[in-house]
C-alpha positions in Angstrom: 186.0 27.2 37.7 186.5 26.2 41.4 189.8 25.9 43.3 189.7 23.5 46.5 192.8 23.1 48.8 192.5 20.1 50.7 194.5 19.5 53.8 195.8 15.8 54.0 197.5 14.0 56.8 199.6 10.9 56.3 201.2 11.5 52.8 205.0 10.7 53.2 206.2 10.5 49.7 205.5 10.8 45.9 203.5 7.5 45.7 201.3 8.8 48.5 200.6 11.8 46.3 199.8 9.6 43.4 197.4 7.7 45.5 195.4 10.9 46.4 195.6 12.2 42.8 194.1 9.0 41.4 191.5 8.7 43.9 190.3 12.3 43.2 190.3 11.8 39.5 188.3 8.8 39.7 185.8 10.1 42.0 185.0 13.6 40.5 185.3 15.5 37.4 188.3 17.7 37.6 190.5 19.7 35.3 193.6 19.4 37.5 194.8 17.9 40.8 198.2 18.2 42.2 199.3 16.9 45.7 202.4 17.7 48.0 203.5 15.5 50.8 205.7 18.2 52.0 203.0 20.7 52.3 200.4 18.2 53.4 197.7 19.3 50.7 196.1 18.6 47.5 195.0 21.2 45.1 192.0 20.7 42.9 190.6 22.8 39.9 187.2 21.7 38.8 184.3 23.0 36.9 182.0 22.5 39.7 182.3 22.6 43.5 182.9 19.3 45.4 181.1 18.6 48.7 183.6 18.2 51.6 181.8 15.0 52.8 182.4 13.3 49.5 186.1 14.6 49.6 186.5 13.4 53.2 185.1 9.9 52.1 187.3 9.5 49.2 190.5 10.8 50.8 189.9 8.7 53.9 189.1 5.5 51.8 192.8 5.7 50.7 194.1 5.6 53.9 195.0 9.1 54.4 193.3 11.6 56.7 191.1 14.5 55.4 191.7 17.5 57.7 190.0 20.4 56.0 189.1 22.0 52.7 189.1 25.7 51.5 187.0 26.4 48.5 187.4 29.4 46.1 187.5 30.7 42.7 190.2 29.5 40.5 192.3 32.5 38.9 194.4 31.4 35.9 197.8 33.0 36.1 199.3 33.7 32.7 202.7 34.9 31.8 201.5 38.6 32.4 199.0 37.8 35.2 
């Protein structure tokens, strides 16, 4: 599993977070996506890595601005982890 943290400019409220989450879910096969307007980021958990150019296109098409993306391995944290 891959974890991608995307920096996004322009989110101002919970509806903005929903727009980003819905756009990412429609465009890519993801296990989990959550956005935070206060932190200015979206976190994606996906089985396969996603190309930055595609992420940028999808996010910019929603009217928000893609800033950057950090890719890494997803580490599931459990009760004792």
